[in-house]
C-alpha positions as CSV (number, residue, x, y, z in Angstrom):
1,M,-9.7,-35.6,-47.7
2,G,-9.4,-36.5,-44.1
3,E,-8.1,-34.4,-41.3
4,S,-4.5,-34.4,-42.6
5,G,-5.7,-33.3,-46.1
6,P,-6.0,-29.5,-45.6
7,S,-2.8,-29.3,-43.4
8,L,-0.9,-31.3,-46.1
9,M,-2.1,-28.9,-48.8
10,R,-1.3,-25.9,-46.6
11,R,2.2,-27.2,-46.0
12,L,2.7,-27.8,-49.8
13,V,1.6,-24.3,-50.6
14,R,3.9,-22.9,-47.9
15,T,6.8,-25.0,-49.2
16,E,6.3,-23.8,-52.8
17,R,6.1,-20.2,-51.7
18,H,9.3,-20.6,-49.7
19,R,11.0,-22.1,-52.8
20,K,9.9,-19.2,-55.0
21,I,11.1,-16.6,-52.5
22,T,14.4,-18.4,-52.2
23,A,14.8,-18.5,-55.9
24,L,14.0,-14.7,-56.2
25,L,16.5,-14.0,-53.4
26,L,19.2,-15.9,-55.2
27,I,18.6,-14.0,-58.4
28,A,18.3,-10.5,-56.8
29,P,22.1,-9.8,-56.6
30,L,22.5,-10.6,-60.3
31,A,19.5,-8.6,-61.3
32,T,20.8,-5.6,-59.3
33,F,24.2,-5.9,-60.9
34,L,22.7,-6.0,-64.4
35,L,20.5,-3.0,-63.6
36,F,23.3,-0.8,-62.4
37,T,25.9,-2.0,-64.9
38,F,24.0,-2.3,-68.1
39,L,20.4,-1.0,-68.1
40,L,20.9,2.3,-66.3
41,P,23.8,3.5,-68.4
42,I,22.1,2.5,-71.6
43,A,18.9,4.3,-70.5
44,G,21.0,7.3,-69.7
45,M,22.7,7.3,-73.1
46,L,19.3,7.0,-74.8
47,W,17.9,9.9,-72.8
48,R,20.9,12.1,-73.6
49,S,20.6,11.3,-77.3
50,V,17.2,12.9,-77.5
51,D,17.3,15.5,-74.7
52,D,19.8,18.2,-75.4
53,R,19.0,21.4,-73.5
54,D,22.0,23.2,-74.8
55,V,20.6,23.4,-78.4
56,A,18.3,26.3,-77.5
57,R,21.1,28.2,-75.9
58,I,23.6,27.5,-78.7
59,M,21.3,27.9,-81.7
60,P,18.5,30.3,-80.7
61,Q,17.5,31.3,-84.3
62,T,17.2,27.7,-85.4
63,T,15.2,26.8,-82.3
64,A,12.8,29.7,-83.0
65,A,12.5,28.8,-86.7
66,I,11.7,25.2,-85.8
67,G,9.2,26.3,-83.2
68,S,7.3,28.3,-85.8
69,W,7.1,25.2,-88.1
70,D,3.7,23.4,-88.1
71,G,5.3,19.9,-88.5
72,R,3.7,19.1,-91.9
73,G,6.1,18.6,-94.8
74,L,9.5,20.1,-94.8
75,P,10.3,23.2,-92.8
76,G,10.6,26.5,-94.8
77,E,13.8,27.9,-96.2
78,H,14.1,30.3,-93.3
79,T,14.6,27.3,-91.0
80,F,17.5,26.0,-93.1
81,A,18.9,29.5,-93.3
82,A,18.7,29.9,-89.5
83,R,20.7,26.7,-89.2
84,L,23.5,28.2,-91.3
85,R,23.8,31.3,-89.2
86,P,26.6,31.4,-86.7
87,T,25.9,30.0,-83.3
88,S,26.0,32.0,-80.1
89,L,29.1,30.3,-78.8
90,P,32.3,32.3,-78.5
91,P,34.9,31.5,-81.2
92,R,37.3,28.8,-80.3
93,R,40.9,29.7,-79.6
94,P,43.5,27.6,-81.4
95,V,45.2,25.0,-79.2
96,H,49.0,25.3,-79.4
97,S,51.1,22.4,-78.2
98,T,54.3,23.1,-76.3
99,W,55.5,19.6,-76.7
100,R,58.7,19.3,-78.7
101,P,60.4,16.1,-79.7
102,S,63.6,15.3,-77.8
103,A,66.8,15.8,-79.8
C-alpha cells in the first residue's frame, strides 16, 4: 500500500459510514410512526390488562383472601366465598330512556 492506500481506505470507511447514517435517517420517520401508532398503544393495552389498581378498592375482601394464600395449589374456600360477597361499589341506578318514537 502506497501513500494513497490509507487515505483511500479512510475515504471508503467514511463513505460507508455516511451511507449507513443516511439509511438510518431515511428509516427514522417510519420507525417513529410505527412506535407511536402501533407499539405504544399495544404496550399500554397489555399493561392495563394485568395492572388493575381498582380491584383492591372494589373487592377488598377478595384481595385480602388472595393475599393470605400461599400460592400453592388452589386457594381455600374462603377465597372463593370472598369473591361472591358484594363489592364495595354503590348500587347502580337504572337508566331510563326519555326517547319516544315519533308518531
